[in-house]
GUPA-628325 format. One record per residue (C-alpha): residue in three letters; residue number from 1; chain; y, x, z. Coordinates in steps of 0.5 Angstrom, whole numbers, plus 500, padded with zeros to 3 digits. Example, Ala and Ser with C-alpha at 12.3 -4.5 7.8 and 13.67 -1.06 7.14 Angstrom:
! GUPA-628325
   aa    i  ch    Y    X    Z
  ala    1   A  491  525  516
  ser    2   A  498  527  514
END
This chain:
! GUPA-628325
   aa    i  ch    Y    X    Z
  met    1   A  500  500  500
  arg    2   A  505  506  502
  phe    3   A  503  510  496
  ser    4   A  504  504  491
  met    5   A  511  503  495
  leu    6   A  513  510  494
  ile    7   A  511  510  486
  gly    8   A  515  504  485
  leu    9   A  521  507  488
  leu   10   A  520  514  484
  arg   11   A  519  510  478
  pro   12   A  526  509  476
  ile   13   A  529  516  477
  gly   14   A  522  519  475
  pro   15   A  525  521  468
  val   16   A  531  524  471
  ile   17   A  527  528  475
  ile   18   A  523  530  469
  gly   19   A  529  532  465
  ile   20   A  532  536  470
  ser   21   A  526  540  471
  leu   22   A  525  541  464
  gly   23   A  532  543  462
  phe   24   A  532  548  468
  thr   25   A  526  551  466
  leu   26   A  528  552  459
  ser   27   A  535  555  461
  leu   28   A  531  560  465
  leu   29   A  527  562  459
  ser   30   A  533  563  454
  val   31   A  537  567  459
  ser   32   A  537  575  458
  trp   33   A  534  579  463
  val   34   A  538  585  462
  glu   35   A  543  587  468
  glu   36   A  550  586  466
  ser   37   A  554  592  466
  cys   38   A  561  592  470
  asp   39   A  564  595  464
  ile   40   A  570  591  462
  asn   41   A  569  592  455
  thr   42   A  562  588  455
  ile   43   A  565  582  457
  ala   44   A  569  578  451
  asp   45   A  574  573  452
  glu   46   A  570  567  451
  gly   47   A  565  569  456
  ile   48   A  559  571  451
  val   49   A  555  577  454
  leu   50   A  555  583  449
  ser   51   A  549  587  448
  gln   52   A  549  595  448
  asp   53   A  550  596  441
  gly   54   A  556  591  440
  ser   55   A  553  585  437
  leu   56   A  552  578  440
  lys   57   A  545  578  441
  gly   58   A  545  575  448
  ala   59   A  545  569  451
  arg   60   A  552  566  454
  arg   61   A  553  565  461
  pro   62   A  550  559  465
  asn   63   A  557  557  467
  ser   64   A  560  558  460
  ile   65   A  563  553  456
  ser   66   A  560  552  449
  thr   67   A  564  551  443
  gly   68   A  559  549  438
  asn   69   A  555  543  437
  asp   70   A  547  542  439
  glu   71   A  545  543  432
  glu   72   A  548  550  431
  glu   73   A  545  552  438
  glu   74   A  538  550  435
  asp   75   A  539  555  429
  asp   76   A  541  560  434
  asp   77   A  535  559  438
  glu   78   A  531  560  432
  glu   79   A  534  566  429
  glu   80   A  533  569  436
  glu   81   A  526  568  437
  asp   82   A  524  575  436
  phe   83   A  528  577  442
  gln   84   A  524  580  448
  pro   85   A  528  581  455
  arg   86   A  527  587  458
  ile   87   A  529  590  465
  ile   88   A  534  596  465
  pro   89   A  533  600  472
  tyr   90   A  540  602  475
  lys   91   A  541  609  475
  pro   92   A  547  611  479
  val   93   A  552  615  475
  lys   94   A  553  622  478
  gln   95   A  561  624  479
  ser   96   A  563  630  476
  gln   97   A  567  635  479
  pro   98   A  574  634  477
  lys   99   A  577  640  473
  lys  100   A  583  643  477
  leu  101   A  589  642  473
  phe  102   A  593  648  471
  arg  103   A  601  647  472
  ala  104   A  605  653  469
  lys  105   A  610  656  473
  tyr  106   A  615  655  468
  ile  107   A  617  649  463
  ser  108   A  618  654  458
  thr  109   A  611  657  459
  glu  110   A  608  650  459
  leu  111   A  611  647  453
  gly  112   A  610  654  449
  ile  113   A  618  655  448
  arg  114   A  619  662  446
  glu  115   A  626  667  447
  arg  116   A  630  668  441
  leu  117   A  631  675  440
  phe  118   A  628  682  443
  val  119   A  631  688  442
  gly  120   A  628  695  441
  ile  121   A  632  701  441
  leu  122   A  629  708  438
  thr  123   A  631  714  442
  ser  124   A  629  721  445
  lys  125   A  628  725  451
  asn  126   A  634  729  448
  thr  127   A  639  723  447
  ile  128   A  637  718  452
  asn  129   A  641  720  458
  thr  130   A  647  720  453
  leu  131   A  647  715  447
  gly  132   A  641  711  450
  val  133   A  646  710  456
  ala  134   A  651  708  452
  val  135   A  647  703  448
  asn  136   A  645  700  454
  arg  137   A  652  699  457
  thr  138   A  654  696  451
  ile  139   A  649  691  449
  ser  140   A  644  690  455
  his  141   A  649  684  459
  his  142   A  649  680  452
  leu  143   A  642  680  451
  asp  144   A  636  678  455
  asn  145   A  631  684  454
  val  146   A  632  691  451
  val  147   A  627  696  451
  phe  148   A  628  703  449
  phe  149   A  622  707  446
  thr  150   A  621  714  446
  gly  151   A  616  720  445
  thr  152   A  616  724  451
  arg  153   A  620  722  457
  ser  154   A  626  727  460
  arg  155   A  625  728  468
  lys  156   A  631  724  470
  ile  157   A  630  716  467
  pro  158   A  637  713  467
  his  159   A  637  707  472
  gly  160   A  637  700  470
  met  161   A  633  701  463
  val  162   A  626  699  461
  val  163   A  623  705  458
  val  164   A  617  706  454
  thr  165   A  614  713  453
  his  166   A  609  714  447
  gly  167   A  607  721  449
  asp  168   A  608  724  442
  glu  169   A  615  726  438
  arg  170   A  612  725  431
  leu  171   A  617  719  428
  ile  172   A  611  716  424
  trp  173   A  607  716  430
  asn  174   A  612  713  435
  met  175   A  614  707  430
  phe  176   A  607  706  429
  gln  177   A  606  705  437
  thr  178   A  612  701  438
  ile  179   A  610  696  433
  lys  180   A  603  696  436
  tyr  181   A  606  695  443
  ile  182   A  611  690  441
  leu  183   A  605  686  438
  glu  184   A  601  687  445
  his  185   A  606  685  450
  tyr  186   A  612  681  446
  ile  187   A  609  677  440
  thr  188   A  608  671  444
  glu  189   A  615  671  447
  tyr  190   A  620  672  442
  asp  191   A  621  669  435
  trp  192   A  625  675  432
  phe  193   A  625  682  433
  tyr  194   A  631  687  432
  leu  195   A  630  695  432
  ala  196   A  635  700  432
  gln  197   A  636  707  433
  asp  198   A  640  710  439
  asp  199   A  646  712  434
  thr  200   A  647  705  432
  tyr  201   A  652  701  435
  thr  202   A  650  694  435
  gln  203   A  655  688  436
  ala  204   A  650  684  440
  asp  205   A  653  677  440
  arg  206   A  653  677  432
  ile  207   A  646  679  432
  lys  208   A  644  673  437
  ala  209   A  649  668  432
  leu  210   A  645  671  426
  val  211   A  638  669  429
  glu  212   A  640  662  431
  his  213   A  641  660  424
  leu  214   A  635  663  421
  ser  215   A  628  659  420
  met  216   A  623  663  425
  asp  217   A  617  661  421
  arg  218   A  619  665  415
  met  219   A  617  672  413
  leu  220   A  623  676  414
  tyr  221   A  625  683  413
  met  222   A  633  683  414
  gly  223   A  637  689  414
  ser  224   A  640  695  409
  pro  225   A  636  695  403
  glu  226   A  635  702  401
  glu  227   A  631  705  395
  phe  228   A  624  709  396
  ile  229   A  625  717  395
  gly  230   A  623  718  388
  gly  231   A  623  711  386
  glu  232   A  616  711  384
  met  233   A  614  705  389
  gln  234   A  617  698  387
  gly  235   A  621  694  392
  arg  236   A  626  696  398
  tyr  237   A  626  698  405
  cys  238   A  631  697  411
  tyr  239   A  635  703  413
  gly  240   A  633  704  420
  gly  241   A  640  707  422
  phe  242   A  643  700  421
  gly  243   A  638  697  424
  tyr  244   A  633  691  422
  leu  245   A  630  684  424
  leu  246   A  623  682  423
  ser  247   A  621  675  424
  arg  248   A  615  674  428
  ser  249   A  611  671  422
  leu  250   A  612  678  419
  leu  251   A  609  682  425
  leu  252   A  603  677  426
  arg  253   A  601  678  418
  leu  254   A  602  686  419
  gln  255   A  598  686  426
  leu  256   A  591  686  422
  phe  257   A  593  692  417
  leu  258   A  597  696  422
  glu  259   A  591  701  423
  asn  260   A  591  701  415
  cys  261   A  598  703  415
  arg  262   A  597  709  420
  asn  263   A  591  712  416
  asp  264   A  593  710  408
  ile  265   A  601  711  408
  leu  266   A  604  718  408
  ser  267   A  612  718  409
  ala  268   A  617  723  412
  arg  269   A  621  717  415
  his  270   A  619  712  420
  asp  271   A  623  707  417
  glu  272   A  621  708  410
  trp  273   A  614  708  413
  leu  274   A  615  701  416
  gly  275   A  618  699  409
  arg  276   A  612  701  405
  cys  277   A  607  698  410
  ile  278   A  611  691  410
  ile  279   A  611  691  402
  asp  280   A  604  693  401
  tyr  281   A  600  688  406
  ala  282   A  606  683  407
  asp  283   A  609  683  400
  thr  284   A  616  682  403
  asn  285   A  622  686  401
  cys  286   A  628  688  405
  val  287   A  634  683  404
  glu  288   A  641  683  407
  glu  289   A  642  676  405
  phe  290   A  638  670  407
  glu  291   A  639  662  408
  val  292   A  647  664  406
  arg  293   A  647  669  412
  gln  294   A  649  676  411
  tyr  295   A  647  682  415
  tyr  296   A  653  686  415
  tyr  297   A  653  693  416
  tyr  298   A  658  699  416
  glu  299   A  658  707  415
  met  300   A  662  710  420
  gly  301   A  666  716  418
  lys  302   A  666  723  422
  asn  303   A  671  723  427
  ser  304   A  673  716  425
  asp  305   A  678  712  430
  pro  306   A  675  705  430
  ser  307   A  682  702  432
  lys  308   A  685  705  425
  glu  309   A  679  702  421
  asp  310   A  682  696  417
  asn  311   A  676  695  412
  val  312   A  674  687  412
  gln  313   A  667  690  412
  phe  314   A  668  694  418
  lys  315   A  671  687  422
  asn  316   A  665  683  420
  ala  317   A  660  689  421
  leu  318   A  654  687  426
  thr  319   A  652  694  426
  val  320   A  656  701  425
  his  321   A  652  708  424
  pro  322   A  652  713  425
  val  323   A  655  714  432
  ser  324   A  656  721  434
  asp  325   A  657  721  442
  pro  326   A  658  716  447
  glu  327   A  665  716  447
  gln  328   A  665  713  440
  met  329   A  660  708  442
  tyr  330   A  665  705  448
  arg  331   A  671  705  443
  leu  332   A  667  701  438
  his  333   A  665  696  443
  lys  334   A  672  696  446
  his  335   A  675  694  439
  phe  336   A  669  689  437
  thr  337   A  670  686  444
  glu  338   A  678  685  443
  ile  339   A  676  682  436
  glu  340   A  671  677  439
  leu  341   A  676  675  444
  gln  342   A  682  674  440
  lys  343   A  677  669  436
  thr  344   A  675  666  442
  tyr  345   A  682  665  444
  glu  346   A  684  662  437
  glu  347   A  678  657  437
  ile  348   A  680  655  444
  glu  349   A  687  653  441
  lys  350   A  684  649  435
  leu  351   A  680  645  440
  gln  352   A  686  644  445
  val  353   A  690  641  439
  glu  354   A  684  637  436
  ile  355   A  683  634  443
  lys  356   A  691  632  443
  asn  357   A  691  629  436
  val  358   A  685  625  438
  ser  359   A  687  623  444
  val  360   A  693  619  441
  val  361   A  689  614  438
  ala  362   A  685  613  445
  phe  363   A  686  607  449
  glu  364   A  691  610  454
  gly  365   A  694  615  449
  asn  366   A  696  622  451
  arg  367   A  695  620  458
  ser  368   A  687  620  457
  thr  369   A  687  627  456
  leu  370   A  686  632  462
  trp  371   A  691  637  464
  pro  372   A  690  643  463
  val  373   A  685  641  457
  gly  374   A  678  643  458
  ile  375   A  679  643  465
  asn  376   A  675  639  470
  pro  377   A  679  632  472
  pro  378   A  682  633  479
  phe  379   A  678  631  485
  glu  380   A  679  623  487
  pro  381   A  678  622  494
  lys  382   A  673  616  496
  thr  383   A  676  615  503
  arg  384   A  682  618  507
  phe  385   A  678  623  510
  glu  386   A  677  626  503
  val  387   A  684  627  501
  leu  388   A  686  634  499
  arg  389   A  692  638  503
  trp  390   A  698  641  500
  asp  391   A  700  647  503
  tyr  392   A  708  648  503
  phe  393   A  710  655  502
  thr  394   A  716  659  499
  glu  395   A  717  666  497
  asp  396   A  717  669  504
  gln  397   A  714  664  509
  val  398   A  708  659  509
  tyr  399   A  707  653  513
  ser  400   A  700  653  514
  cys  401   A  697  659  518
  ile  402   A  690  661  520
  asp  403   A  691  661  527
  gly  404   A  694  654  527
  ser  405   A  702  656  527
  ala  406   A  707  652  524
  lys  407   A  710  657  520
  cys  408   A  708  665  519
  glu  409   A  710  670  514
  leu  410   A  707  670  507
  arg  411   A  703  677  506
  gly  412   A  697  680  503
  ile  413   A  693  677  498
  asp  414   A  697  670  499
  lys  415   A  704  674  497
  leu  416   A  700  677  491
  asp  417   A  698  670  489
  val  418   A  705  667  490
  ala  419   A  708  673  486
  asp  420   A  703  672  480
  val  421   A  704  665  480
  ile  422   A  711  665  479
  glu  423   A  711  671  474
  thr  424   A  706  667  470
  ala  425   A  710  660  470
  met  426   A  716  664  468
  gly  427   A  712  667  462
  glu  428   A  710  661  460
  leu  429   A  717  658  460
  asn  430   A  720  663  456
  lys  431   A  714  663  451
  lys  432   A  715  655  450
  tyr  433   A  723  656  449
  lys  434   A  724  662  446
  pro  435   A  728  664  441
  val  436   A  733  658  443
  leu  437   A  733  659  450
  his  438   A  732  665  455
  leu  439   A  730  663  462
  lys  440   A  731  668  468
  lys  441   A  728  666  475
  gln  442   A  734  665  481
  gln  443   A  729  663  486
  leu  444   A  723  659  488
  ile  445   A  726  652  492
  asn  446   A  719  649  494
  gly  447   A  712  651  493
  tyr  448   A  706  647  494
  arg  449   A  699  649  493
  arg  450   A  692  646  494
  phe  451   A  685  648  493
  asp  452   A  681  643  489
  pro  453   A  673  644  489
  thr  454   A  672  641  482
  arg  455   A  678  645  479
  gly  456   A  681  651  482
  met  457   A  687  652  486
  glu  458   A  693  648  484
  tyr  459   A  700  649  484
  thr  460   A  707  646  484
  leu  461   A  713  650  483
  asp  462   A  721  648  484
  leu  463   A  724  654  480
  gln  464   A  732  655  480
  leu  465   A  733  658  473
  glu  466   A  738  661  469
  val  467   A  738  659  462
  val  468   A  742  663  457
  asn  469   A  742  660  450
  gln  470   A  743  664  443
  lys  471   A  751  665  444
  gly  472   A  750  668  451
  his  473   A  752  661  454
  ser  474   A  749  660  461
  arg  475   A  748  655  466
  ser  476   A  743  654  472
  ile  477   A  738  649  472
  thr  478   A  732  646  476
  lys  479   A  725  646  473
  arg  480   A  719  643  476
  val  481   A  712  646  473
  his  482   A  705  645  475
  leu  483   A  700  651  474
  val  484   A  692  651  475
  arg  485   A  688  657  477
  pro  486   A  681  655  475
  leu  487   A  675  657  478
  ser  488   A  672  663  474
  arg  489   A  666  662  470
  ile  490   A  659  662  474
  glu  491   A  655  667  472
  ile  492   A  647  668  473
  ile  493   A  646  675  476
  pro  494   A  639  677  475
  met  495   A  635  679  481
  pro  496   A  629  683  482
  tyr  497   A  623  680  484
  val  498   A  621  678  491
  thr  499   A  616  675  495
  glu  500   A  615  671  502
  ala  501   A  609  675  503
  thr  502   A  612  681  506
  arg  503   A  611  683  514
  val  504   A  618  682  518
  his  505   A  618  687  524
  ile  506   A  623  684  529
  ile  507   A  627  689  533
  leu  508   A  629  686  540
  pro  509   A  634  690  544
  val  510   A  634  688  551
  thr  511   A  639  691  556
  leu  512   A  639  689  564
  gln  513   A  644  683  563
  gly  514   A  639  680  557
  arg  515   A  633  681  561
  glu  516   A  633  674  564
  gln  517   A  633  671  557
  val  518   A  627  674  555
  gln  519   A  623  668  558
  gln  520   A  626  663  554
  phe  521   A  626  667  547
  leu  522   A  618  669  548
  glu  523   A  617  661  549
  val  524   A  621  659  543
  tyr  525   A  618  665  539
  ala  526   A  611  664  541
  thr  527   A  611  657  538
  asn  528   A  614  659  532
  ala  529   A  610  665  530
  phe  530   A  604  666  535
  glu  531   A  601  659  534
  thr  532   A  603  659  527
  ser  533   A  600  666  525
  glu  534   A  607  668  522
  asn  535   A  606  675  518
  ala  536   A  611  678  523
  ile  537   A  611  684  529
  leu  538   A  615  683  535
  thr  539   A  618  690  538
  phe  540   A  622  690  544
  leu  541   A  627  696  545
  phe  542   A  628  697  552
  ile  543   A  635  700  553
  tyr  544   A  636  704  560
  asp  545   A  642  708  562
  thr  546   A  642  714  566
  ile  547   A  641  712  573
  glu  548   A  636  706  571
  ala  549   A  632  711  567
  gln  550   A  631  716  573
  gln  551   A  629  710  577
  val  552   A  624  708  572
  asn  553   A  618  710  576
  gln  554   A  620  707  583
  asn  555   A  624  701  580
  asp  556   A  623  699  573
  ile  557   A  628  694  571
  phe  558   A  624  691  566
  ala  559   A  618  691  570
  ser  560   A  618  683  570
  val  561   A  619  683  562
  lys  562   A  613  688  561
  ala  563   A  609  683  565
  gln  564   A  611  677  561
  ile  565   A  609  681  555
  gly  566   A  602  682  558
  ala  567   A  601  675  559
  tyr  568   A  603  673  552
  glu  569   A  598  678  549
  his  570   A  593  675  554
  arg  571   A  594  668  552
  tyr  572   A  594  670  544
  pro  573   A  588  676  544
  thr  574   A  590  677  536
  val  575   A  597  679  538
  lys  576   A  600  686  540
  ile  577   A  607  686  542
  pro  578   A  609  694  542
  trp  579   A  615  696  546
  ile  580   A  620  702  546
  ser  581   A  624  705  551
  val  582   A  631  709  550
  lys  583   A  636  712  554
  ser  584   A  643  711  553
  glu  585   A  650  710  556
  ser  586   A  653  707  550
  pro  587   A  648  702  546
  ser  588   A  650  704  539
  gln  589   A  646  700  533
  ile  590   A  645  706  529
  lys  591   A  643  711  534
  phe  592   A  637  706  536
  met  593   A  635  705  529
  asp  594   A  635  712  528
  ile  595   A  629  712  533
  ile  596   A  626  706  530
  ser  597   A  626  708  523
  lys  598   A  622  714  524
  lys  599   A  616  710  527
  his  600   A  616  706  521
  pro  601   A  614  707  514
  val  602   A  619  707  509
  asp  603   A  617  700  506
  thr  604   A  618  696  513
  leu  605   A  623  690  513
  phe  606   A  627  690  519
  phe  607   A  630  684  522
  ile  608   A  635  686  528
  ala  609   A  635  680  533
  thr  610   A  638  678  540
  val  611   A  635  675  546
  lys  612   A  639  669  545
  thr  613   A  636  668  538
  ser  614   A  632  662  536
  ile  615   A  627  665  530
  asn  616   A  623  660  526
  ser  617   A  619  661  520
  glu  618   A  624  658  515
  phe  619   A  629  663  517
  leu  620   A  624  669  516
  asn  621   A  622  667  509
  arg  622   A  630  667  508
  cys  623   A  630  674  511
  arg  624   A  625  676  506
  met  625   A  628  673  500
  asn  626   A  635  675  501
  ser  627   A  633  682  503
  ile  628   A  631  686  497
  asn  629   A  629  693  497
  asn  630   A  634  698  493
  trp  631   A  639  692  492
  gln  632   A  641  688  497
  val  633   A  641  687  505
  phe  634   A  642  681  509
  phe  635   A  647  679  515
  pro  636   A  646  672  517
  ile  637   A  651  668  520
  his  638   A  648  664  526
  phe  639   A  650  658  529
  gln  640   A  653  659  536
  tyr  641   A  652  653  541
  tyr  642   A  658  652  545
  asn  643   A  659  652  552
  pro  644   A  655  646  554
  asp  645   A  660  645  560
  ile  646   A  666  644  556
  ala  647   A  663  641  549
  tyr  648   A  659  636  554
  his  649   A  664  635  559
  asn  650   A  663  629  564
  gln  651   A  657  627  559
  pro  652   A  650  628  560
  leu  653   A  647  634  556
  pro  654   A  643  631  550
  asn  655   A  635  633  550
  met  656   A  636  636  543
  met  657   A  643  639  540
  asp  658   A  644  638  533
  leu  659   A  647  642  528
  val  660   A  654  638  528
  lys  661   A  661  641  529
  glu  662   A  662  638  536
  ser  663   A  656  642  539
  gly  664   A  657  649  536
  his  665   A  660  653  530
  phe  666   A  658  659  525
  asp  667   A  660  665  529
  arg  668   A  663  669  523
  ser  669   A  665  674  528
  ser  670   A  658  676  530
  phe  671   A  654  682  526
  thr  672   A  649  683  531
  glu  673   A  643  680  526
  ala  674   A  641  684  520
  cys  675   A  635  684  515
  phe  676   A  634  690  511
  tyr  677   A  629  695  509
  asn  678   A  627  702  512
  ser  679   A  628  706  505
  asp  680   A  635  703  505
  tyr  681   A  637  705  512
  met  682   A  635  712  511
  ala  683   A  638  713  504
  thr  684   A  645  710  507
  arg  685   A  644  714  513
  thr  686   A  643  720  509
  arg  687   A  650  719  506
  met  688   A  654  719  512
  ser  689   A  650  725  515
  ser  690   A  656  729  512
  asp  691   A  661  725  516
  val  692   A  657  725  522
  gln  693   A  657  733  522
  glu  694   A  665  733  522
  asn  695   A  665  727  527
  glu  696   A  659  725  532
  glu  697   A  663  719  535
  ile  698   A  662  715  528
  leu  699   A  655  713  530
  glu  700   A  659  709  536
  asn  701   A  665  707  532
  leu  702   A  660  704  527
  asp  703   A  655  698  527
  ile  704   A  650  697  522
  tyr  705   A  654  692  518
  asp  706   A  660  697  517
  met  707   A  655  703  515
  phe  708   A  652  699  509
  val  709   A  659  697  507
  lys  710   A  662  704  507
  tyr  711   A  656  708  505
  ser  712   A  651  704  501
  gly  713   A  652  702  494
  leu  714   A  648  696  496
  his  715   A  650  689  495
  val  716   A  651  687  503
  phe  717   A  650  679  503
  arg  718   A  653  675  508
  ala  719   A  652  668  509
  val  720   A  651  662  514
  glu  721   A  644  661  516
  pro  722   A  643  654  519
  ala  723   A  636  656  521
  leu  724   A  638  661  526
  his  725   A  641  658  532
  gln  726   A  644  662  539
  lys  727   A  644  658  545
  tyr  728   A  651  659  549
  ser  729   A  651  665  555
  tyr  730   A  656  669  557
  gln  731   A  657  675  553
  pro  732   A  660  682  556
  cys  733   A  663  686  551
  asn  734   A  662  694  552
  pro  735   A  669  697  552
  arg  736   A  666  704  550
  leu  737   A  664  702  543
  ser  738   A  670  702  538
  glu  739   A  676  698  538
  asp  740   A  674  694  532
  ile  741   A  667  692  535
  tyr  742   A  670  691  542
  gln  743   A  675  686  539
  arg  744   A  670  682  535
  cys  745   A  665  681  541
  val  746   A  671  679  545
  gln  747   A  673  674  539
  ser  748   A  666  671  538
  thr  749   A  666  670  546
  leu  750   A  672  666  546
  asp  751   A  670  662  540
  ser  752   A  664  660  543
  leu  753   A  667  657  549
  gly  754   A  668  650  545
  ser  755   A  672  647  539
  arg  756   A  680  647  539
  ser  757   A  680  639  541
  gln  758   A  675  640  547
  leu  759   A  679  646  550
  ala  760   A  685  641  549
  met  761   A  682  635  552
  leu  762   A  680  640  558
  leu  763   A  687  643  559
  phe  764   A  690  636  559
  glu  765   A  685  633  564
  gln  766   A  687  639  569
  glu  767   A  694  638  568
  gln  768   A  693  631  569
  gly  769   A  690  632  575
  asn  770   A  695  637  578
  ser  771   A  701  632  576
  thr  772   A  697  627  581
END
């Protein structure tokens, strides 16, 4: 009974259940059992699964929407009856090690940018110190790279010249070695190669201008064409006396056959040998004109005076030959420099006239042009605190003084500056009004000047003048003139290569008065150097006077400091802190450095510090970069904190003092810190030995800064150093030192008390307290 009732209930829905089961079974049979990849390229926009070979032999996804009718689906099923599902096992993809990306140090290296011109000068051991030096002085500051090639080297090589020695005086051999050296070292860096002899004067700027307008991919051999001796060989070679240009493409072609040229070609002249090689293997003749550009040259007569030469070819010459002696080389350079300078002035005047003519049609007319033409516009302040101050002056007085006085005498460089400005103003006025009028200065009524950081020094002068016309009549007038002394052209000076890997030897002199500050110095130094493994060695220099030195066994005044050194060496096992003891009544920097210098190698980099100095890695790196052996010494200007009792009077002391003007200043009166190499110190000390023999007191009257300035030919670089700080402490000045050193010490002590406004407020409060 129950079974019949169940059959009755299922009979109406039986076809539905059977249909669903059948449809589900068929859908499972039609699905491809290929594991889908996660690659986005295997999924089409309509939801179709693409096979590995890119065809559409795959079923659509169960949840996708069909766009065709049933008949089309049946036809597709019949066409895909031979499709057999397969299972591809999953294999994880092995991650390959990513290649390290190489970044070139310079953009030009990464982009393959080459320099334009390489210059090689053929010289000899007999002329390198005379004509070679003259060539170097006349062209090296105009060109990027000048290399001198010689057969054998003399004992004394001139300073500042790059000399390549081939080891043989044979001219053909030297030319072969020169071309080979250029191909091995410079062919990838330059587009053009200019070769000349040391008895040839080269107008460097004109050679540079010539190659700027030539195609670098041409097979070019350019100079003064000459016939071969005997006339048997066809073609022309470039005469070496007037120099010649070789393109990079030509040298690359010649590179494969250079050995053949050395073995097959016989010649008495090196320039003729090179010409034969170029003609035989590069099929290129010497030309003096190419792409409407002319290679001008001029043959100099014996004992000729360049200033009296009035030849057009001479005025346009790129090279002049022969030059008999260095003096004639310098006269030629002076003459051609004056010609180029005059051309530059003429071009500037033309450009100024064009700018004025174009400005007429501008929206604001002539007011839109800058004055002077070509100089940056005046500085525009954005707030009232940025307004530039005008200083008032007369011919005798200036109303803005360094010491803060209202008026002081105009003297020194300021007086020369005012006199030069007035003289320039009178010259320009007479140039403008002559020959109709002649003007004479009677007096300067008013003078104003200010320094504009974008333009230079600006002047406004009110001049009382006497004007005389052509008939001799005169009258007195007042004329206002405006002048600008523009900032000089910024020049990039080539500096020798330095590295931040140099070890710094820090010398710390300690006296009886400074021993209490050693603990604080070591705490800061340990954090910044010991814990970071800084490449530096700290050496203590204990200074005893006569009495203290006699009692050192019974009562060593630096016993506590030496105990602290031992404690830090125990805390940092890899650190050793050496110390040196000296005896002196007058602690002189030079006397101490004489002792220290003998105990270190010549390539040692020293930094003279004080117990108040806070040293960190940032400053040590700048010490390394700014101290260049045989070139430059560095004297940093540290930031000196003010007396906290004055700078923060009636205020709580901050935990960290910032580098702001309220907390301190850069102490320009202090010259105690210094960075220099031992070799530079020894060389300078040797130069002053003769003066020391005549006057031994000079060792106490000079410090290391004065010694380098007076006796060395090095660059003495002095600059503010924001990473070098000194906390305030009373600094006693030794009256036994020289007057200049003592006065600088006193000035440094006074300036370190507080700023002018802080001292004024303190005095004001004291006066208020006394009045009440």
